[in-house]
N, C-alpha and C positions, 0 to 999 in steps of 0.2 A: 270248850272245844268236845267235839264229839268223838269217841274212839272209835266206836263199833259200826259204822256206816257200811251196811251189807254190798254185796256186789250184784250189779245188775246185770240181765242179759240184755242183748242188743235191743230187741222187743219190748222189754221194760223201759229202755234207756229212752226210746221212740216214743213209748207212751209219758214217761216223766218229761220229756222235752217239750211235748205236745200241751201240756197242762198249762204253763206261761201262753204259749203262742196263741191255741187256739182261744182263752180269755182275752187276751189283748185285742184279738180279730175281733171277736164278740162284742166285745166294749167300743171299737170302733166301728164296728158294722152299725150298731144301735145308738150311736150316737148323734146321728143327723135324724133320727126319728123319736127323740126323747120328748116325753109326755105331748106328743103329738107336732110339733115343731114341723114336720114335713108327712105327707100323706104316704103310707104304705101300702105298698100291692102286691105284698104275697113274695117279693123277693127281696133281700136288702142288697143295698149298694153302699161302697163307701163314700158317702155323698158328703160327707162333713156338715156344718152347721151345727145344727142341738142349740142347746143353752149355752154352752160357751163358745158359739162360732169358732169351730175346729176345722180345721183343715182337712180335706179328704184322707181319709187313712189315719188322722190324727187321734190316739187313744185321750180318755178322761182321767179323771180321777180316781176312777177306780184301778187301773193300771198303772199308774203314776204311783200310787201307796202300796200296791202290790211289790213295785221294782223297788221304793223304801225298804220292805222288808227282804226281800229278795238278795238287794246288793250286802246285805248282811248274811243272809243265809248260805252265800255262795262262797263265804270264807271259812266255811265249816263250822260256825258257831253254833253250839246249844241255844235256841232261842227263849231256852227259860232263863239264861244266865242273866244278871243285873245290867252287866257291859255290853251285851248283845240288844236287850231291851234299850237302853240308853241309847245307843246307836242307831237303832230303829226310830226312835223319838225324835233324835239329833236331824234325821232324814226329813220325817214328817215334817217336821219346823221349817227346814229347809226349801221343801218344797211351797211350802205355804206362802214362806216369805218371797216367794218369786212371784206373787198375786196371779194365782191359776184361774183360770177361766172360769171354772164350775167347781164348787165345793161343798160338799152335804152340809144342811145345815147344822146337825150335833157336831160332825167334826170341825166345823170352821169356829162355834164356839168354844170346843177345848182348845185348837190351838192357839187361838185369841187370848184368852186366860192363861195358858201354859208358855206364850213367849218365845222368843227365839231360840234361848238357851235353855230348855226345859230337860230336865232328865226324864227316865223313865217314871220315876216315882213322883214327879211334877204334875206330870200329863195324866198320870193315873187318877189324881189328886185332884185335876182340874176337871177330868171327865165324871168324878162324884160329885162334885159340886155342881155341874150342870145337870146333873142328874137329881139332886137335892131339891134347885131349885124350878126344875120343871116337872118333874113327875115321872118323866120319860126318857128312857136313852135305848131303844130298842131297834133302832133305824136299820138299815140294812147296810151301811156303811164301812163296818168293820168286816162282814159276811164278804161282802163283795173282793177284797183284798186278800184273802186267806190264803189263798192256793200254795204259794210258797211255802207256810208252815208246815203243811203236806208233805213236800219235796223234802223239807229237812229232815222231818224224824221219820222217815219212811221204815227206819227197822225198829223204832219203839212206840209203838201206839201211846201208850201210857204218858211218854214223853211231850208226844205229838197233842195230846187232848189241853197238858199243862201248859204249852208253848201256846196252842191257839188261844186260850180262855187268856191270858196274859197278855199277847198284842192284840187281843179284841178289846179288853178293858183299857189300853192307853185311849180309848178314845170313847168306847163304849160301857157303861157301866152296867147296865141292866144285865142280869144272869141269862134272859134268854137268849140276849145277842152274842154273848160270849159262848153259850152253847150250841147255838145253831154253825155259829164258826168252827165250833171244835167237831161237830158232825160233820160237816160239808167236807173237811179237811180227811177226817176216817175214811169217808165215802172216797174222795181223791186216792187215798193211800192203798186201799182195797182195789179199787181199779188199776192203778199203775201197777199193782205188784200179780194180780191173777190176769188183767184182761178183759174182765167182765164187771159189770155194773152188781151193785150189792143186789141180792136177795132178800126183800124185808122179812120173809119167814123165816130165815138161817142166819141170816147176817150177825157176828157178833159183835158189829160195834156197838148196838145200841147200849147191850151189856157193860163196854169197854168206857162210854159217856156217861152212863148212869150211875156208876162209882163216884162220880167227881159232878155231876151236876146239882144245882139246888134250885131249880126254878119250877119241878114239879112239872114238867111238859111229858106228856109221852109223843116223845119224838116217833116211834112208830106209828102212831096213828096220823099225826102229821104228814109224813110221808107218805100212808095208805090213801091218805083223801086225796092229796096228790094226783096218784096212780090212778082214783076212780072218776075223777072229773075231767073235764078238757082243759087244756090248757089256758082256754080263753076264760077261764072262769077266774082265773087268780090275777086279776087286774089291779087290786089293792096289794101293790107288792113295794111299796115305799120301805117296810118295815122288813124285820131280819125273815119272820116266819112266812110272810106271806111271798118275798123274794126266794128263798128257800123252795117254797112249794110250786111256784111258778118256773123255777128252773128245770125241777125234776118233773113235773107234768111236761114241760115242754121236751125234754128228752125221752122219756116211755111212752108218751102219746104218740112221738113221731113215727112211723113205720122206717124199719131199717133196708135199704132199697137192695133187692136181689141180686143184681147184677153186679156193681159195686159198693158193698156194704159200708164202707168207710166214709161215704156221700152222707151219712146220717149225720155226720156232723154239721155238713152245710145246710141240709135241711130242717136239722131240730133248732138249728141257731136260727134259720128263719121262722120258724114255731114260735121262739122264745119270745124275738122281734115282735112278731105279729102280735102279743098278746098286750101288746100296748104300756102307756105308764112309764116306767122307768126303764126303758128300753135297754139302755146300754146296760145298767149293771145286771138284771136278769140275765142278758146274752154272755156277759161276763162270765157271771157266775154259772151257768150253763156251759161256757165254754169249758172252764178250766175241767169239769167234769167229763165232757165229750171230748178233750184233748188227751186225758188218762184215759179214756176207752178205746180211741183210735189211732194217737200217736200225731207228733208232728209231723208226719209224712202224709197224713189225710187234708192238711190245710192247703188250698191252692196256690200255686206260686201266685197269683194275681192277687191275692191277699195277703200271704205272708212278704210281699215285696212291697208294698205301699204302707203297710202296717208301720208308725212312727209314735213318737213322743217323748216326754220328760224322764230320765232317769238322775238318780243321783251323781252319774257321770257324765251327766249332758244328755243331748239327743241320742237316744237309741231306736233302733230298728228290727224287724224280726230276727237275725239271726243274732242279734244281740240278748233278746229273750231266750234262745236256744241253748247258747252258751251258759248263762245264768242255771236256766234251767238244769244242763247238765252237771254244772260244779257245785251246785245245789245237792243234788243226789248223788255224786261222787263226795260226799262231806268236805265240798271244796278242794280236793283233791284233783290234779292235772294227769293226763294219761301218758305212760311211757316217757321216754328220753325227750318226746318230741314238745311235750307241754301242751299238748290238746286239752281243750280247745281254747286256749288263749294267746296260743304261740302266733308270732307273726309270720312264720312259713313254716310249710312241711317240705323236708328236703326227701325228695322224690328219686335222686341220683340213685343207680344202681336197682332199680325196681325194674328195668330193662322198657321194651315199648315204643312208642313213636316219641320221638325228640322234635320231631317237625310234625306240621299242621298239614291235611290236604283237602282240598275242596271236596264238599258233599257230592258226588258223583249225580245225584237227582235233583237236588235243589240248590240254587244258586243264591251266595251271599252267605251262605253256612259253612264252617270249615271244622273239622273232627280230628280229635287227636289225644295225647296223653296231658300231662301237667306239667311236664318239662317246658315246652313253648310260653308257659304264663313268664318265664325271666326275659323274654325277647320277644313279647307280641307285636305284630305288624300293626304301625298306625292306622290302617285299615279295619282292624277290629273296633266296635263299639260296644259291644255286648258280651259277656261270658255265662255260658251255665254250666256250673261245676256238678260233677256225678261223684266227688270224691270229697274227703277232707280236705280243705286249703286253710292257710296260715289267714289271720287277721288283715294282713296287710300284702297278702302275696300278689292278688290280683292289682293291676295297675289302677292307680287313683283316675278317677272321672270316668270309669267304665261302668256300665249298668250290670251289676252282677246276681246273680240267681245261683243259690247253694239248693242241690235236689239233695236229698236223703236216700241213696239208693246202695246197699251194700251187696258187696262183692263176694260172699259167701254161700248162704242158700236160701230158701224159701221161708226157713221160719224166721230169719232175722228180717225178711220184709214182708211184713204181713199184708201189705197194701200195693203189693207189688204191680199189678196191672194198671192201679190209679195213679201211682209215681211215673210209672213208664210215659201213660200217655200224657198226664200232666206235665213233663219236662218237656215231652214232643211238643204239645200247644203251645208251651213257654218259646221254644225256641220260632216257632211259626209266626207268635205274635210280635216278636222282638222284629222279625222280618219285616212284617205287615207294617211295623212302626219307621220301618227305612235303615233299622240298625242292620251291620253284619256281625254276624255272632260265632264264636268259638265254641264249641261243645268239646267238654274233655272229662276224662276220668284217671286215674293214676297212669294207666301204660296203655290205654284206647285197645285193650284185648278182648275186654266184655262186656263192660257199660255202655261205653261209649257206643259202639258197634249197634247195640239194642235200641238204644234211642234214635239213633242216628237212623234205625229201620222204620222206627216209628215213626218219623217225621217225612220221612218219604212215602209211608202208607197212608197218611193224612193229607200227603199232597197230592194223592191220587194213585199211587204205585201200587202192584199186589205186593203181599208178603214176599212172595218167592222173587219177583225181580229186584225189590228194595233190598232183599237178604243177597244177592248174588251182585249186586252194583255197590252197596257198602262193603263186603267182605271183600272184592277185588278192588276196591281203594285204600284199604287197611289187611294187608296180605298177612297179617300178624295177628289178627283178630278171632277169635272164637270165644265166641260167648257162651256162658255156662247154660247147662241144660235148663233149669229154671228159669232163667232169663229167656229162651227159646219159647218154653213153652208157654210164658206168658204172653209171648207177641201171638202164637199162634190162638189162645185163646181171645185177643183182641180183635184179631181178624173174623173170627166165629162170631164175634158181638158186632163187628162192624157188618157183616152179610146178614143178621138178624134184625137189623136196625136200617138196611137199606144203603149203606155205603158208611164211612168212618166219621161222618159229621153231619150234621142238618146244616151246617155253614157252609155256603159254598166256597168260602175262603179257605177251608182245610181241604177242598177238593181240586185245587188249581195248583199248578207249579206256581212256586214262588220266585219271583226274579226279583233281579236289583231295580 
């Protein structure tokens, strides 16, 4: 058990949570296009299919194996420990015993030899035996799953490298595969902690890796080549080095949008998938680093809401990945008396605000309020959009539920503020277009709820001024914080600069039942 896990800021926590979520999203997006199983036309969709016949939004072996690691990391375990490695090996074996639809050749051979009850030592020995027989074991199968190791050892780069190599060696014996996994983990760590991608000329991660590397690979040159060539050059990406280069090239070669920079997460994933060949794996690898850069708040709700797949605890979804990532980054510790993020219920009694909810004054079929109404929601509500922390079972079962990361603190804790407000509002309208009746809430309906409710009205055709007056009239206790009001003003300016809030007529018309 680790004892010195560092405390993260709110923005760092968002970035840590983004690592698993964006990796899984990249995996699920790329699954349908793997090795040309579907024609790619420039912008990916979660079409499902692929080599494993996956459902839309279902992740593949990349994320399944990552979650086999994350389930152990989220306990606060030191992933170098024999018990932790045994637990990871057991999770790999359990996943393989379920006959997954798509398994990498190298990994499949190892897990077959190791058997259902293999220890880490036995699995590592099986990996060595496969390498001795075939002469190669540097596929991308350990690199694609490595992201949780970075989150488990954010406080200690030395431990991170040792753990990444040990976890990689469970199935991939070759040194170069283990080093690639360790290198990517170091890059994820740096990006989570700093908010910036590594600068190859000054980054000290190469020194940290070099002290334990034995393959003789010049990793700085490997990444420099990826920076110098277009992403499309790296189509031979079924091995660790090629996949790493493809992911890094997709990230650095994709321009960062000037209006909403965090959309780089989406556009770079599109670039990664556009390379072709092992599309789900390249996008999963790229997604982990993109999530570390832009955070879970940069992942659109339309993607995070549909992503799902196998985990050691059963079928998992986007919010489960966020919880696992946060627990891992916190050294396995929950926060405060509430036990967040794994508690069943967040008790907001005594926080003030709206104990009931009111109809949105401008958009029919939408209700707005605080968190307390979740205890007794009307049967007419079909969907909930939460702008605050809620317990795992707090929203009534059977309802569509979206959790939006929007903190009622300051702008520094919300680096993607305009994107988040806009995405939350569009999610509400999308649910209405599906015919669902939506409850939009934060803790007390003082700041976050009215902010997003104003944006909903703007997207439905109202001006910022009219929307603000109407919403604040419906919620007399509301007083959005200044940084949220300023974000709405910037969104209004952006709407005007592009000729309206959306090019989609859906967003311009009044939403009705």
